[in-house]
PyMOL Python script that loads the backbone (N, CA, C, O; Angstrom):
from pymol import cmd

cmd.read_pdbstr("""\
ATOM      1  N   MET A   1       0.829  -1.167   0.003  1.00  0.00           N
ATOM      2  CA  MET A   1       0.030   0.005  -0.011  1.00  0.00           C
ATOM      3  C   MET A   1       0.877   1.238   0.004  1.00  0.00           C
ATOM      4  O   MET A   1       1.906   1.284   0.679  1.00  0.00           O
ATOM      5  N   THR A   2       0.465   2.233  -0.724  1.00  0.00           N
ATOM      6  CA  THR A   2       1.220   3.481  -0.856  1.00  0.00           C
ATOM      7  C   THR A   2       0.380   4.664  -0.397  1.00  0.00           C
ATOM      8  O   THR A   2      -0.808   4.733  -0.712  1.00  0.00           O
ATOM      9  N   PHE A   3       0.955   5.567   0.320  1.00  0.00           N
ATOM     10  CA  PHE A   3       0.225   6.702   0.803  1.00  0.00           C
ATOM     11  C   PHE A   3       0.814   7.877  -0.033  1.00  0.00           C
ATOM     12  O   PHE A   3       2.026   8.090  -0.010  1.00  0.00           O
ATOM     13  N   ILE A   4      -0.004   8.612  -0.743  1.00  0.00           N
ATOM     14  CA  ILE A   4       0.432   9.762  -1.697  1.00  0.00           C
ATOM     15  C   ILE A   4       0.250  11.063  -1.011  1.00  0.00           C
ATOM     16  O   ILE A   4      -0.825  11.333  -0.474  1.00  0.00           O
ATOM     17  N   LEU A   5       1.281  11.901  -1.006  1.00  0.00           N
ATOM     18  CA  LEU A   5       1.192  13.234  -0.455  1.00  0.00           C
ATOM     19  C   LEU A   5       1.717  14.250  -1.515  1.00  0.00           C
ATOM     20  O   LEU A   5       2.514  13.918  -2.393  1.00  0.00           O
ATOM     21  N   GLU A   6       1.224  15.495  -1.376  1.00  0.00           N
ATOM     22  CA  GLU A   6       1.836  16.526  -2.172  1.00  0.00           C
ATOM     23  C   GLU A   6       3.071  17.089  -1.474  1.00  0.00           C
ATOM     24  O   GLU A   6       3.224  16.898  -0.268  1.00  0.00           O
ATOM     25  N   LYS A   7       3.892  17.729  -2.145  1.00  0.00           N
ATOM     26  CA  LYS A   7       5.103  18.298  -1.610  1.00  0.00           C
ATOM     27  C   LYS A   7       4.692  19.569  -0.806  1.00  0.00           C
ATOM     28  O   LYS A   7       4.540  20.627  -1.418  1.00  0.00           O
ATOM     29  N   LEU A   8       4.514  19.508   0.476  1.00  0.00           N
ATOM     30  CA  LEU A   8       3.978  20.573   1.313  1.00  0.00           C
ATOM     31  C   LEU A   8       5.032  21.659   1.628  1.00  0.00           C
ATOM     32  O   LEU A   8       4.656  22.727   2.112  1.00  0.00           O
ATOM     33  N   ASN A   9       6.218  21.448   1.396  1.00  0.00           N
ATOM     34  CA  ASN A   9       7.269  22.419   1.840  1.00  0.00           C
ATOM     35  C   ASN A   9       7.269  23.727   0.952  1.00  0.00           C
ATOM     36  O   ASN A   9       7.924  24.712   1.295  1.00  0.00           O
ATOM     37  N   VAL A  10       6.532  23.701  -0.167  1.00  0.00           N
ATOM     38  CA  VAL A  10       6.470  24.864  -1.015  1.00  0.00           C
ATOM     39  C   VAL A  10       5.295  25.733  -0.761  1.00  0.00           C
ATOM     40  O   VAL A  10       5.217  26.813  -1.347  1.00  0.00           O
ATOM     41  N   LEU A  11       4.299  25.316   0.135  1.00  0.00           N
ATOM     42  CA  LEU A  11       3.132  26.037   0.319  1.00  0.00           C
ATOM     43  C   LEU A  11       3.384  27.452   0.836  1.00  0.00           C
ATOM     44  O   LEU A  11       2.809  28.400   0.301  1.00  0.00           O
ATOM     45  N   SER A  12       4.198  27.620   1.828  1.00  0.00           N
ATOM     46  CA  SER A  12       4.348  28.929   2.429  1.00  0.00           C
ATOM     47  C   SER A  12       5.110  29.873   1.436  1.00  0.00           C
ATOM     48  O   SER A  12       4.907  31.087   1.458  1.00  0.00           O
ATOM     49  N   TYR A  13       5.942  29.320   0.612  1.00  0.00           N
ATOM     50  CA  TYR A  13       6.642  30.097  -0.421  1.00  0.00           C
ATOM     51  C   TYR A  13       5.683  30.649  -1.447  1.00  0.00           C
ATOM     52  O   TYR A  13       5.755  31.824  -1.806  1.00  0.00           O
ATOM     53  N   ASN A  14       4.712  29.737  -1.958  1.00  0.00           N
ATOM     54  CA  ASN A  14       3.796  30.126  -2.982  1.00  0.00           C
ATOM     55  C   ASN A  14       2.740  31.052  -2.320  1.00  0.00           C
ATOM     56  O   ASN A  14       2.184  31.889  -3.031  1.00  0.00           O
ATOM     57  N   ALA A  15       2.451  30.961  -1.096  1.00  0.00           N
ATOM     58  CA  ALA A  15       1.416  31.858  -0.475  1.00  0.00           C
ATOM     59  C   ALA A  15       2.068  33.298  -0.384  1.00  0.00           C
ATOM     60  O   ALA A  15       1.379  34.308  -0.525  1.00  0.00           O
ATOM     61  N   ALA A  16       3.345  33.342  -0.157  1.00  0.00           N
ATOM     62  CA  ALA A  16       3.985  34.669  -0.058  1.00  0.00           C
ATOM     63  C   ALA A  16       4.004  35.412  -1.371  1.00  0.00           C
ATOM     64  O   ALA A  16       4.112  36.638  -1.390  1.00  0.00           O
ATOM     65  N   ARG A  17       3.900  34.693  -2.460  1.00  0.00           N
ATOM     66  CA  ARG A  17       3.952  35.290  -3.808  1.00  0.00           C
ATOM     67  C   ARG A  17       2.484  35.702  -4.220  1.00  0.00           C
ATOM     68  O   ARG A  17       2.311  36.446  -5.186  1.00  0.00           O
ATOM     69  N   ASN A  18       1.481  35.235  -3.515  1.00  0.00           N
ATOM     70  CA  ASN A  18       0.088  35.491  -3.896  1.00  0.00           C
ATOM     71  C   ASN A  18      -0.243  36.922  -3.533  1.00  0.00           C
ATOM     72  O   ASN A  18       0.293  37.444  -2.556  1.00  0.00           O
ATOM     73  N   ARG A  19      -1.104  37.566  -4.284  1.00  0.00           N
ATOM     74  CA  ARG A  19      -1.496  38.896  -4.026  1.00  0.00           C
ATOM     75  C   ARG A  19      -2.391  39.109  -2.800  1.00  0.00           C
ATOM     76  O   ARG A  19      -2.515  40.206  -2.256  1.00  0.00           O
ATOM     77  N   HIS A  20      -3.003  37.992  -2.404  1.00  0.00           N
ATOM     78  CA  HIS A  20      -3.853  38.021  -1.183  1.00  0.00           C
ATOM     79  C   HIS A  20      -3.089  37.417   0.012  1.00  0.00           C
ATOM     80  O   HIS A  20      -3.681  36.845   0.927  1.00  0.00           O
ATOM     81  N   ALA A  21      -1.833  37.556  -0.029  1.00  0.00           N
ATOM     82  CA  ALA A  21      -0.966  36.839   0.999  1.00  0.00           C
ATOM     83  C   ALA A  21      -0.979  37.443   2.380  1.00  0.00           C
ATOM     84  O   ALA A  21      -0.663  36.741   3.341  1.00  0.00           O
ATOM     85  N   LYS A  22      -1.320  38.677   2.532  1.00  0.00           N
ATOM     86  CA  LYS A  22      -1.233  39.254   3.815  1.00  0.00           C
ATOM     87  C   LYS A  22      -2.020  38.476   4.899  1.00  0.00           C
ATOM     88  O   LYS A  22      -1.513  38.226   5.992  1.00  0.00           O
ATOM     89  N   HIS A  23      -3.228  38.116   4.573  1.00  0.00           N
ATOM     90  CA  HIS A  23      -4.006  37.347   5.450  1.00  0.00           C
ATOM     91  C   HIS A  23      -3.511  35.936   5.592  1.00  0.00           C
ATOM     92  O   HIS A  23      -3.586  35.369   6.682  1.00  0.00           O
ATOM     93  N   ARG A  24      -3.006  35.346   4.530  1.00  0.00           N
ATOM     94  CA  ARG A  24      -2.544  33.997   4.596  1.00  0.00           C
ATOM     95  C   ARG A  24      -1.197  33.865   5.276  1.00  0.00           C
ATOM     96  O   ARG A  24      -0.912  32.847   5.907  1.00  0.00           O
ATOM     97  N   ASN A  25      -0.392  34.860   5.156  1.00  0.00           N
ATOM     98  CA  ASN A  25       0.919  34.790   5.765  1.00  0.00           C
ATOM     99  C   ASN A  25       0.844  34.544   7.266  1.00  0.00           C
ATOM    100  O   ASN A  25       1.739  33.938   7.855  1.00  0.00           O
ATOM    101  N   ARG A  26      -0.197  35.007   7.854  1.00  0.00           N
ATOM    102  CA  ARG A  26      -0.295  34.822   9.329  1.00  0.00           C
ATOM    103  C   ARG A  26      -0.696  33.371   9.606  1.00  0.00           C
ATOM    104  O   ARG A  26      -0.393  32.881  10.694  1.00  0.00           O
ATOM    105  N   LYS A  27      -1.345  32.668   8.712  1.00  0.00           N
ATOM    106  CA  LYS A  27      -1.762  31.320   8.961  1.00  0.00           C
ATOM    107  C   LYS A  27      -0.776  30.346   8.610  1.00  0.00           C
ATOM    108  O   LYS A  27      -0.553  29.433   9.404  1.00  0.00           O
ATOM    109  N   PHE A  28      -0.134  30.420   7.490  1.00  0.00           N
ATOM    110  CA  PHE A  28       0.726  29.318   6.947  1.00  0.00           C
ATOM    111  C   PHE A  28       1.967  29.073   7.841  1.00  0.00           C
ATOM    112  O   PHE A  28       2.289  27.903   8.046  1.00  0.00           O
ATOM    113  N   PRO A  29       2.677  30.059   8.380  1.00  0.00           N
ATOM    114  CA  PRO A  29       3.780  29.622   9.198  1.00  0.00           C
ATOM    115  C   PRO A  29       3.473  28.953  10.477  1.00  0.00           C
ATOM    116  O   PRO A  29       4.318  28.286  11.073  1.00  0.00           O
ATOM    117  N   SER A  30       2.167  29.141  10.937  1.00  0.00           N
ATOM    118  CA  SER A  30       1.779  28.500  12.192  1.00  0.00           C
ATOM    119  C   SER A  30       1.471  27.061  12.043  1.00  0.00           C
ATOM    120  O   SER A  30       1.394  26.346  13.042  1.00  0.00           O
ATOM    121  N   LEU A  31       1.270  26.550  10.724  1.00  0.00           N
ATOM    122  CA  LEU A  31       0.956  25.149  10.587  1.00  0.00           C
ATOM    123  C   LEU A  31       2.274  24.359  10.338  1.00  0.00           C
ATOM    124  O   LEU A  31       3.077  24.701   9.470  1.00  0.00           O
ATOM    125  N   PRO A  32       2.444  23.303  11.136  1.00  0.00           N
ATOM    126  CA  PRO A  32       3.744  22.528  11.069  1.00  0.00           C
ATOM    127  C   PRO A  32       3.721  21.460   9.986  1.00  0.00           C
ATOM    128  O   PRO A  32       3.589  20.276  10.296  1.00  0.00           O
ATOM    129  N   TYR A  33       3.852  21.866   8.676  1.00  0.00           N
ATOM    130  CA  TYR A  33       3.755  20.963   7.526  1.00  0.00           C
ATOM    131  C   TYR A  33       4.793  19.903   7.617  1.00  0.00           C
ATOM    132  O   TYR A  33       4.506  18.724   7.408  1.00  0.00           O
ATOM    133  N   ARG A  34       6.023  20.308   7.931  1.00  0.00           N
ATOM    134  CA  ARG A  34       7.095  19.284   7.940  1.00  0.00           C
ATOM    135  C   ARG A  34       6.890  18.302   9.139  1.00  0.00           C
ATOM    136  O   ARG A  34       7.245  17.131   9.009  1.00  0.00           O
ATOM    137  N   LYS A  35       6.362  18.717  10.231  1.00  0.00           N
ATOM    138  CA  LYS A  35       6.069  17.825  11.317  1.00  0.00           C
ATOM    139  C   LYS A  35       4.957  16.864  10.963  1.00  0.00           C
ATOM    140  O   LYS A  35       5.031  15.685  11.311  1.00  0.00           O
ATOM    141  N   ILE A  36       3.940  17.330  10.287  1.00  0.00           N
ATOM    142  CA  ILE A  36       2.923  16.385   9.855  1.00  0.00           C
ATOM    143  C   ILE A  36       3.393  15.384   8.878  1.00  0.00           C
ATOM    144  O   ILE A  36       3.006  14.217   8.949  1.00  0.00           O
ATOM    145  N   GLN A  37       4.246  15.809   7.931  1.00  0.00           N
ATOM    146  CA  GLN A  37       4.822  14.873   6.958  1.00  0.00           C
ATOM    147  C   GLN A  37       5.720  13.850   7.687  1.00  0.00           C
ATOM    148  O   GLN A  37       5.664  12.663   7.365  1.00  0.00           O
ATOM    149  N   SER A  38       6.518  14.268   8.630  1.00  0.00           N
ATOM    150  CA  SER A  38       7.402  13.247   9.291  1.00  0.00           C
ATOM    151  C   SER A  38       6.570  12.325  10.143  1.00  0.00           C
ATOM    152  O   SER A  38       6.894  11.140  10.221  1.00  0.00           O
ATOM    153  N   LEU A  39       5.515  12.793  10.790  1.00  0.00           N
ATOM    154  CA  LEU A  39       4.684  11.905  11.535  1.00  0.00           C
ATOM    155  C   LEU A  39       3.975  10.825  10.582  1.00  0.00           C
ATOM    156  O   LEU A  39       3.915   9.638  10.900  1.00  0.00           O
ATOM    157  N   ILE A  40       3.486  11.292   9.486  1.00  0.00           N
ATOM    158  CA  ILE A  40       2.861  10.344   8.510  1.00  0.00           C
ATOM    159  C   ILE A  40       3.912   9.356   8.049  1.00  0.00           C
ATOM    160  O   ILE A  40       3.655   8.153   8.041  1.00  0.00           O
ATOM    161  N   GLU A  41       5.066   9.818   7.673  1.00  0.00           N
ATOM    162  CA  GLU A  41       6.146   8.934   7.186  1.00  0.00           C
ATOM    163  C   GLU A  41       6.511   7.923   8.290  1.00  0.00           C
ATOM    164  O   GLU A  41       6.628   6.731   8.004  1.00  0.00           O
ATOM    165  N   TYR A  42       6.680   8.340   9.454  1.00  0.00           N
ATOM    166  CA  TYR A  42       6.908   7.472  10.566  1.00  0.00           C
ATOM    167  C   TYR A  42       5.895   6.357  10.778  1.00  0.00           C
ATOM    168  O   TYR A  42       6.238   5.183  10.917  1.00  0.00           O
ATOM    169  N   LYS A  43       4.626   6.776  10.798  1.00  0.00           N
ATOM    170  CA  LYS A  43       3.573   5.815  11.036  1.00  0.00           C
ATOM    171  C   LYS A  43       3.418   4.825   9.827  1.00  0.00           C
ATOM    172  O   LYS A  43       3.128   3.645  10.022  1.00  0.00           O
ATOM    173  N   MET A  44       3.614   5.326   8.615  1.00  0.00           N
ATOM    174  CA  MET A  44       3.459   4.428   7.489  1.00  0.00           C
ATOM    175  C   MET A  44       4.673   3.449   7.465  1.00  0.00           C
ATOM    176  O   MET A  44       4.516   2.260   7.188  1.00  0.00           O
ATOM    177  N   ALA A  45       5.870   3.977   7.760  1.00  0.00           N
ATOM    178  CA  ALA A  45       7.034   3.043   7.841  1.00  0.00           C
ATOM    179  C   ALA A  45       6.831   2.005   8.888  1.00  0.00           C
ATOM    180  O   ALA A  45       7.151   0.838   8.658  1.00  0.00           O
ATOM    181  N   TRP A  46       6.324   2.364  10.013  1.00  0.00           N
ATOM    182  CA  TRP A  46       6.019   1.449  11.165  1.00  0.00           C
ATOM    183  C   TRP A  46       5.081   0.331  10.681  1.00  0.00           C
ATOM    184  O   TRP A  46       5.215  -0.813  11.116  1.00  0.00           O
ATOM    185  N   ASN A  47       4.166   0.642   9.814  1.00  0.00           N
ATOM    186  CA  ASN A  47       3.213  -0.377   9.284  1.00  0.00           C
ATOM    187  C   ASN A  47       3.625  -0.953   8.008  1.00  0.00           C
ATOM    188  O   ASN A  47       2.816  -1.609   7.351  1.00  0.00           O
ATOM    189  N   CYS A  48       4.854  -0.754   7.595  1.00  0.00           N
ATOM    190  CA  CYS A  48       5.460  -1.315   6.351  1.00  0.00           C
ATOM    191  C   CYS A  48       4.742  -0.813   5.126  1.00  0.00           C
ATOM    192  O   CYS A  48       4.514  -1.573   4.185  1.00  0.00           O
ATOM    193  N   TYR A  49       4.368   0.500   5.119  1.00  0.00           N
ATOM    194  CA  TYR A  49       3.758   1.095   3.895  1.00  0.00           C
ATOM    195  C   TYR A  49       4.758   2.100   3.360  1.00  0.00           C
ATOM    196  O   TYR A  49       5.697   2.481   4.059  1.00  0.00           O
ATOM    197  N   ARG A  50       4.556   2.537   2.104  1.00  0.00           N
ATOM    198  CA  ARG A  50       5.384   3.527   1.536  1.00  0.00           C
ATOM    199  C   ARG A  50       4.657   4.859   1.413  1.00  0.00           C
ATOM    200  O   ARG A  50       3.433   4.899   1.290  1.00  0.00           O
ATOM    201  N   VAL A  51       5.427   5.959   1.447  1.00  0.00           N
ATOM    202  CA  VAL A  51       4.908   7.259   1.211  1.00  0.00           C
ATOM    203  C   VAL A  51       5.561   7.797  -0.109  1.00  0.00           C
ATOM    204  O   VAL A  51       6.772   7.754  -0.323  1.00  0.00           O
ATOM    205  N   HIS A  52       4.658   8.290  -0.941  1.00  0.00           N
ATOM    206  CA  HIS A  52       5.150   8.764  -2.277  1.00  0.00           C
ATOM    207  C   HIS A  52       4.710  10.215  -2.375  1.00  0.00           C
ATOM    208  O   HIS A  52       3.556  10.541  -2.098  1.00  0.00           O
ATOM    209  N   TYR A  53       5.635  11.089  -2.771  1.00  0.00           N
ATOM    210  CA  TYR A  53       5.375  12.504  -2.900  1.00  0.00           C
ATOM    211  C   TYR A  53       5.178  12.864  -4.451  1.00  0.00           C
ATOM    212  O   TYR A  53       5.917  12.443  -5.341  1.00  0.00           O
ATOM    213  N   VAL A  54       4.174  13.627  -4.625  1.00  0.00           N
ATOM    214  CA  VAL A  54       3.889  14.089  -6.022  1.00  0.00           C
ATOM    215  C   VAL A  54       3.990  15.593  -6.104  1.00  0.00           C
ATOM    216  O   VAL A  54       3.901  16.259  -5.072  1.00  0.00           O
ATOM    217  N   ASN A  55       4.176  16.174  -7.311  1.00  0.00           N
ATOM    218  CA  ASN A  55       4.198  17.510  -7.546  1.00  0.00           C
ATOM    219  C   ASN A  55       2.788  18.076  -7.444  1.00  0.00           C
ATOM    220  O   ASN A  55       1.842  17.466  -7.942  1.00  0.00           O
ATOM    221  N   ALA A  56       2.643  19.168  -6.842  1.00  0.00           N
ATOM    222  CA  ALA A  56       1.299  19.721  -6.607  1.00  0.00           C
ATOM    223  C   ALA A  56       0.641  20.392  -7.855  1.00  0.00           C
ATOM    224  O   ALA A  56      -0.527  20.781  -7.840  1.00  0.00           O
ATOM    225  N   LYS A  57       1.441  20.498  -8.899  1.00  0.00           N
ATOM    226  CA  LYS A  57       0.878  21.123 -10.078  1.00  0.00           C
ATOM    227  C   LYS A  57      -0.256  20.322 -10.736  1.00  0.00           C
ATOM    228  O   LYS A  57      -0.093  19.140 -11.039  1.00  0.00           O
ATOM    229  N   ASN A  58      -1.370  20.957 -10.945  1.00  0.00           N
ATOM    230  CA  ASN A  58      -2.513  20.388 -11.562  1.00  0.00           C
ATOM    231  C   ASN A  58      -3.227  19.280 -10.767  1.00  0.00           C
ATOM    232  O   ASN A  58      -4.067  18.597 -11.352  1.00  0.00           O
ATOM    233  N   THR A  59      -2.959  19.070  -9.529  1.00  0.00           N
ATOM    234  CA  THR A  59      -3.564  18.011  -8.816  1.00  0.00           C
ATOM    235  C   THR A  59      -5.161  18.212  -8.663  1.00  0.00           C
ATOM    236  O   THR A  59      -5.940  17.259  -8.643  1.00  0.00           O
ATOM    237  N   SER A  60      -5.526  19.462  -8.566  1.00  0.00           N
ATOM    238  CA  SER A  60      -6.953  19.734  -8.460  1.00  0.00           C
ATOM    239  C   SER A  60      -7.650  19.641  -9.785  1.00  0.00           C
ATOM    240  O   SER A  60      -8.877  19.539  -9.803  1.00  0.00           O
ATOM    241  N   LYS A  61      -6.935  19.670 -10.926  1.00  0.00           N
ATOM    242  CA  LYS A  61      -7.503  19.600 -12.187  1.00  0.00           C
ATOM    243  C   LYS A  61      -7.443  18.184 -12.814  1.00  0.00           C
ATOM    244  O   LYS A  61      -7.988  17.965 -13.895  1.00  0.00           O
ATOM    245  N   THR A  62      -6.804  17.264 -12.156  1.00  0.00           N
ATOM    246  CA  THR A  62      -6.546  15.946 -12.690  1.00  0.00           C
ATOM    247  C   THR A  62      -7.694  14.990 -12.201  1.00  0.00           C
ATOM    248  O   THR A  62      -8.025  14.931 -11.017  1.00  0.00           O
ATOM    249  N   CYS A  63      -8.257  14.272 -13.164  1.00  0.00           N
ATOM    250  CA  CYS A  63      -9.259  13.306 -12.896  1.00  0.00           C
ATOM    251  C   CYS A  63      -8.670  12.057 -12.153  1.00  0.00           C
ATOM    252  O   CYS A  63      -7.657  11.507 -12.584  1.00  0.00           O
ATOM    253  N   SER A  64      -9.281  11.646 -11.100  1.00  0.00           N
ATOM    254  CA  SER A  64      -8.717  10.522 -10.367  1.00  0.00           C
ATOM    255  C   SER A  64      -9.072   9.187 -11.076  1.00  0.00           C
ATOM    256  O   SER A  64      -8.419   8.179 -10.804  1.00  0.00           O
ATOM    257  N   ARG A  65     -10.031   9.150 -11.925  1.00  0.00           N
ATOM    258  CA  ARG A  65     -10.401   7.979 -12.655  1.00  0.00           C
ATOM    259  C   ARG A  65      -9.574   7.708 -13.895  1.00  0.00           C
ATOM    260  O   ARG A  65      -9.083   6.597 -14.099  1.00  0.00           O
ATOM    261  N   CYS A  66      -9.419   8.770 -14.751  1.00  0.00           N
ATOM    262  CA  CYS A  66      -8.684   8.540 -16.024  1.00  0.00           C
ATOM    263  C   CYS A  66      -7.354   9.241 -16.071  1.00  0.00           C
ATOM    264  O   CYS A  66      -6.530   8.876 -16.909  1.00  0.00           O
ATOM    265  N   GLY A  67      -7.079  10.231 -15.226  1.00  0.00           N
ATOM    266  CA  GLY A  67      -5.877  10.887 -15.170  1.00  0.00           C
ATOM    267  C   GLY A  67      -5.658  12.044 -16.127  1.00  0.00           C
ATOM    268  O   GLY A  67      -4.559  12.592 -16.220  1.00  0.00           O
ATOM    269  N   CYS A  68      -6.710  12.405 -16.831  1.00  0.00           N
ATOM    270  CA  CYS A  68      -6.659  13.560 -17.787  1.00  0.00           C
ATOM    271  C   CYS A  68      -6.726  14.819 -16.990  1.00  0.00           C
ATOM    272  O   CYS A  68      -7.298  14.822 -15.900  1.00  0.00           O
ATOM    273  N   VAL A  69      -6.155  15.912 -17.493  1.00  0.00           N
ATOM    274  CA  VAL A  69      -6.180  17.237 -16.958  1.00  0.00           C
ATOM    275  C   VAL A  69      -7.172  18.006 -17.739  1.00  0.00           C
ATOM    276  O   VAL A  69      -7.106  18.049 -18.967  1.00  0.00           O
ATOM    277  N   SER A  70      -8.156  18.657 -17.015  1.00  0.00           N
ATOM    278  CA  SER A  70      -9.177  19.415 -17.702  1.00  0.00           C
ATOM    279  C   SER A  70      -9.494  20.639 -16.844  1.00  0.00           C
ATOM    280  O   SER A  70      -8.937  20.799 -15.758  1.00  0.00           O
ATOM    281  N   LYS A  71     -10.367  21.483 -17.319  1.00  0.00           N
ATOM    282  CA  LYS A  71     -10.737  22.676 -16.718  1.00  0.00           C
ATOM    283  C   LYS A  71     -11.777  22.397 -15.576  1.00  0.00           C
ATOM    284  O   LYS A  71     -12.528  21.422 -15.605  1.00  0.00           O
ATOM    285  N   ILE A  72     -11.765  23.293 -14.606  1.00  0.00           N
ATOM    286  CA  ILE A  72     -12.681  23.230 -13.508  1.00  0.00           C
ATOM    287  C   ILE A  72     -13.815  24.297 -13.767  1.00  0.00           C
ATOM    288  O   ILE A  72     -13.586  25.486 -13.987  1.00  0.00           O
ATOM    289  N   LYS A  73     -15.053  23.727 -13.713  1.00  0.00           N
ATOM    290  CA  LYS A  73     -16.190  24.675 -13.875  1.00  0.00           C
ATOM    291  C   LYS A  73     -16.951  24.704 -12.560  1.00  0.00           C
ATOM    292  O   LYS A  73     -17.643  23.749 -12.209  1.00  0.00           O
ATOM    293  N   GLY A  74     -16.820  25.787 -11.851  1.00  0.00           N
ATOM    294  CA  GLY A  74     -17.467  25.931 -10.533  1.00  0.00           C
ATOM    295  C   GLY A  74     -16.811  24.993  -9.550  1.00  0.00           C
ATOM    296  O   GLY A  74     -15.603  25.067  -9.327  1.00  0.00           O
ATOM    297  N   GLN A  75     -17.618  24.084  -8.941  1.00  0.00           N
ATOM    298  CA  GLN A  75     -17.036  23.176  -7.998  1.00  0.00           C
ATOM    299  C   GLN A  75     -16.864  21.780  -8.563  1.00  0.00           C
ATOM    300  O   GLN A  75     -16.560  20.838  -7.831  1.00  0.00           O
ATOM    301  N   PHE A  76     -17.065  21.644  -9.912  1.00  0.00           N
ATOM    302  CA  PHE A  76     -17.052  20.368 -10.541  1.00  0.00           C
ATOM    303  C   PHE A  76     -15.906  20.254 -11.537  1.00  0.00           C
ATOM    304  O   PHE A  76     -15.521  21.222 -12.192  1.00  0.00           O
ATOM    305  N   LEU A  77     -15.398  19.088 -11.622  1.00  0.00           N
ATOM    306  CA  LEU A  77     -14.334  18.766 -12.582  1.00  0.00           C
ATOM    307  C   LEU A  77     -14.897  17.893 -13.722  1.00  0.00           C
ATOM    308  O   LEU A  77     -15.389  16.790 -13.487  1.00  0.00           O
ATOM    309  N   ASN A  78     -14.818  18.395 -14.923  1.00  0.00           N
ATOM    310  CA  ASN A  78     -15.372  17.718 -16.168  1.00  0.00           C
ATOM    311  C   ASN A  78     -14.198  17.063 -16.913  1.00  0.00           C
ATOM    312  O   ASN A  78     -13.367  17.727 -17.531  1.00  0.00           O
ATOM    313  N   ALA A  79     -14.176  15.744 -16.822  1.00  0.00           N
ATOM    314  CA  ALA A  79     -13.179  14.973 -17.535  1.00  0.00           C
ATOM    315  C   ALA A  79     -13.681  14.586 -18.932  1.00  0.00           C
ATOM    316  O   ALA A  79     -14.880  14.667 -19.199  1.00  0.00           O
ATOM    317  N   ARG A  80     -12.774  14.166 -19.825  1.00  0.00           N
ATOM    318  CA  ARG A  80     -13.076  13.793 -21.149  1.00  0.00           C
ATOM    319  C   ARG A  80     -13.914  12.588 -21.258  1.00  0.00           C
ATOM    320  O   ARG A  80     -14.692  12.491 -22.207  1.00  0.00           O
ATOM    321  N   ASN A  81     -13.825  11.670 -20.376  1.00  0.00           N
ATOM    322  CA  ASN A  81     -14.570  10.452 -20.413  1.00  0.00           C
ATOM    323  C   ASN A  81     -15.977  10.553 -19.798  1.00  0.00           C
ATOM    324  O   ASN A  81     -16.612   9.548 -19.481  1.00  0.00           O
ATOM    325  N   ALA A  82     -16.414  11.741 -19.650  1.00  0.00           N
ATOM    326  CA  ALA A  82     -17.775  12.053 -19.085  1.00  0.00           C
ATOM    327  C   ALA A  82     -17.831  11.721 -17.571  1.00  0.00           C
ATOM    328  O   ALA A  82     -18.929  11.603 -17.026  1.00  0.00           O
ATOM    329  N   ALA A  83     -16.731  11.576 -16.911  1.00  0.00           N
ATOM    330  CA  ALA A  83     -16.746  11.374 -15.490  1.00  0.00           C
ATOM    331  C   ALA A  83     -16.696  12.770 -14.856  1.00  0.00           C
ATOM    332  O   ALA A  83     -15.685  13.472 -14.887  1.00  0.00           O
ATOM    333  N   THR A  84     -17.850  13.125 -14.280  1.00  0.00           N
ATOM    334  CA  THR A  84     -17.964  14.452 -13.598  1.00  0.00           C
ATOM    335  C   THR A  84     -18.177  14.221 -12.105  1.00  0.00           C
ATOM    336  O   THR A  84     -19.034  13.446 -11.681  1.00  0.00           O
ATOM    337  N   GLY A  85     -17.362  14.926 -11.334  1.00  0.00           N
ATOM    338  CA  GLY A  85     -17.382  14.782  -9.901  1.00  0.00           C
ATOM    339  C   GLY A  85     -16.966  16.042  -9.218  1.00  0.00           C
ATOM    340  O   GLY A  85     -16.366  16.940  -9.810  1.00  0.00           O
ATOM    341  N   GLN A  86     -17.306  16.090  -7.926  1.00  0.00           N
ATOM    342  CA  GLN A  86     -16.889  17.244  -7.156  1.00  0.00           C
ATOM    343  C   GLN A  86     -15.359  17.263  -6.984  1.00  0.00           C
ATOM    344  O   GLN A  86     -14.732  16.204  -6.966  1.00  0.00           O
ATOM    345  N   ILE A  87     -14.774  18.418  -6.861  1.00  0.00           N
ATOM    346  CA  ILE A  87     -13.335  18.592  -6.763  1.00  0.00           C
ATOM    347  C   ILE A  87     -12.770  17.791  -5.564  1.00  0.00           C
ATOM    348  O   ILE A  87     -11.783  17.061  -5.657  1.00  0.00           O
ATOM    349  N   ASP A  88     -13.502  17.998  -4.396  1.00  0.00           N
ATOM    350  CA  ASP A  88     -13.041  17.451  -3.179  1.00  0.00           C
ATOM    351  C   ASP A  88     -13.079  15.940  -3.160  1.00  0.00           C
ATOM    352  O   ASP A  88     -12.324  15.306  -2.423  1.00  0.00           O
ATOM    353  N   ILE A  89     -13.938  15.366  -3.951  1.00  0.00           N
ATOM    354  CA  ILE A  89     -14.108  13.945  -3.914  1.00  0.00           C
ATOM    355  C   ILE A  89     -13.126  13.304  -4.962  1.00  0.00           C
ATOM    356  O   ILE A  89     -12.473  12.310  -4.646  1.00  0.00           O
ATOM    357  N   SER A  90     -13.028  13.845  -6.149  1.00  0.00           N
ATOM    358  CA  SER A  90     -12.140  13.218  -7.147  1.00  0.00           C
ATOM    359  C   SER A  90     -10.788  13.738  -6.955  1.00  0.00           C
ATOM    360  O   SER A  90      -9.870  13.354  -7.679  1.00  0.00           O
TER     361      SER A  90
END
""", "prot")
cmd.dss("prot")
cmd.show_as("cartoon", "prot")
cmd.util.cbc("prot")
cmd.orient("prot")
């Protein structure tokens, strides 16, 4: 079994470049992303599972069923194979 995570170490850097970053800059440094990652890695290794890191680019636009990258319309992701689902679920 493999546990898949996004590379969380770039979140605070990307938030600082955002034009709405003033509000977010107060929240991001307070969240211990690296600590959460290390705890997940530790628990998964303890149970003989692997942790795989993926690039965060287009993860919200990628269909979990077919893997195609498409546009987001509202809160729904429309894939080429007519698989339509909510962003949070797919």
